[in-house]
C-alpha positions as CSV (number, residue, x, y, z in Angstrom):
1,R,0.0,0.0,0.0
2,E,1.3,3.4,-0.9
3,S,0.7,4.9,2.6
4,D,3.1,2.2,4.1
5,S,6.0,3.5,1.9
6,P,9.0,4.4,4.1
7,A,10.0,7.0,1.5
8,R,6.6,8.8,1.7
9,G,7.1,12.6,2.2
10,R,10.9,12.4,1.7
11,L,12.4,15.3,-0.3
12,H,15.1,14.9,-2.9
13,A,17.2,17.5,-4.7
14,L,18.3,16.4,-8.1
15,M,21.0,18.5,-9.7
16,F,22.2,18.3,-13.3
17,H,25.0,20.2,-15.1
18,Q,25.6,20.8,-18.8
19,G,29.0,22.4,-19.4
20,G,29.7,24.5,-22.4
21,A,27.2,25.8,-24.9
22,V,23.6,24.7,-24.3
23,G,22.9,24.4,-28.1
24,T,19.7,24.6,-29.9
25,G,18.7,21.1,-28.8
26,P,16.7,19.6,-27.4
27,N,19.6,18.1,-25.5
28,T,19.0,15.4,-22.9
29,L,20.6,16.3,-19.6
30,L,19.3,13.2,-17.8
31,S,17.0,10.3,-18.3
32,F,16.0,8.3,-15.2
33,E,13.3,6.1,-13.7
34,W,12.2,6.9,-10.1
35,P,11.1,3.9,-8.0
36,N,8.4,5.7,-6.1
37,A,5.5,7.9,-7.2
38,F,6.6,11.5,-6.7
39,I,5.6,15.1,-7.1
40,L,7.9,17.6,-8.8
41,R,7.7,20.6,-6.3
42,R,10.2,23.1,-7.8
43,L,12.4,23.5,-10.9
44,Y,15.3,25.9,-11.2
45,A,17.7,26.7,-14.1
46,E,20.9,28.7,-13.8
47,L,23.3,29.8,-16.5
48,L,26.8,31.2,-16.2
49,T,26.3,32.9,-19.6
50,A,22.9,34.5,-20.4
51,P,21.2,33.7,-23.7
52,G,21.2,37.4,-24.5
53,G,19.1,39.5,-27.0
54,T,15.7,38.0,-27.5
55,D,16.9,34.4,-27.1
56,D,16.0,32.0,-24.3
57,V,17.0,28.7,-22.8
58,T,14.2,26.2,-22.0
59,V,14.5,23.4,-19.5
60,T,11.9,20.7,-19.6
61,F,11.2,17.9,-17.1
62,T,8.8,15.4,-18.5
63,D,7.4,11.8,-18.6
64,G,6.4,12.4,-22.2
65,S,2.9,13.4,-21.3
66,N,3.3,16.0,-18.5
67,P,6.0,18.5,-19.5
68,K,7.0,21.2,-17.0
69,T,9.3,23.9,-18.2
70,V,11.4,26.7,-16.9
71,L,12.6,29.6,-19.1
72,V,15.8,31.7,-18.8
73,E,15.1,34.7,-21.0
74,D,17.1,37.4,-22.6
75,A,19.9,38.8,-20.4
76,A,18.8,36.7,-17.3
77,T,20.8,33.9,-15.9
78,H,18.1,32.4,-13.7
79,G,14.7,30.8,-14.2
80,E,12.5,29.1,-11.7
81,D,9.1,27.6,-11.0
82,E,8.5,27.2,-7.3
83,A,5.0,25.9,-7.6
84,V,5.2,23.1,-10.1
85,D,3.2,20.4,-8.2
86,Q,3.1,17.8,-11.0
87,V,2.6,14.2,-9.9
88,Y,4.4,11.4,-11.7
89,P,3.7,7.6,-11.1
90,A,6.3,5.2,-9.8
91,N,8.7,3.6,-12.3
92,T,8.0,6.3,-15.0
93,D,10.7,7.2,-17.5
94,I,11.6,10.9,-16.9
95,D,13.7,13.1,-19.3
96,V,15.2,16.4,-18.4
97,T,16.1,18.4,-21.6
98,S,17.4,21.8,-22.5
99,A,17.2,23.9,-25.7
100,D,18.5,27.4,-26.5
101,S,16.7,29.4,-29.1
102,G,19.9,31.2,-30.2
103,A,22.6,28.8,-29.1
104,T,24.2,31.5,-27.0
105,G,23.6,30.4,-23.3
106,A,26.3,28.4,-21.6
107,D,27.1,26.3,-18.5
108,L,23.6,25.3,-17.4
109,T,22.8,23.9,-14.0
110,V,19.3,22.5,-13.3
111,L,17.9,21.7,-9.8
112,A,14.7,19.8,-9.4
113,I,13.1,19.3,-6.0
114,I,10.9,16.2,-5.8
115,E,8.9,14.6,-2.9
116,D,8.1,10.9,-2.7
117,L,4.4,10.1,-2.4
């Protein structure tokens, strides 16, 4: 039974880094399968080099059906969504991807906060 899970309510911080140019992509930063059902609570993206101009870097966290994105726009180096609250079932394949509309952003770090259900 789900309520008997020893992991229930446990928070996890998942961090991914892509050195160098982000590229137009989409580029897969990470593919994984989580053993428990979980909720994606927060998603952050940080760049050392901003995309610049009217370009942006998009980071997507998805199971193929429920994509959640964070945008780093123009001269910014930070993007966040602190109220994602998307539930994903146990043993679901998850992909975290990045894409840069102008291929100018560089050195991307992504942080995802998930909570076991």
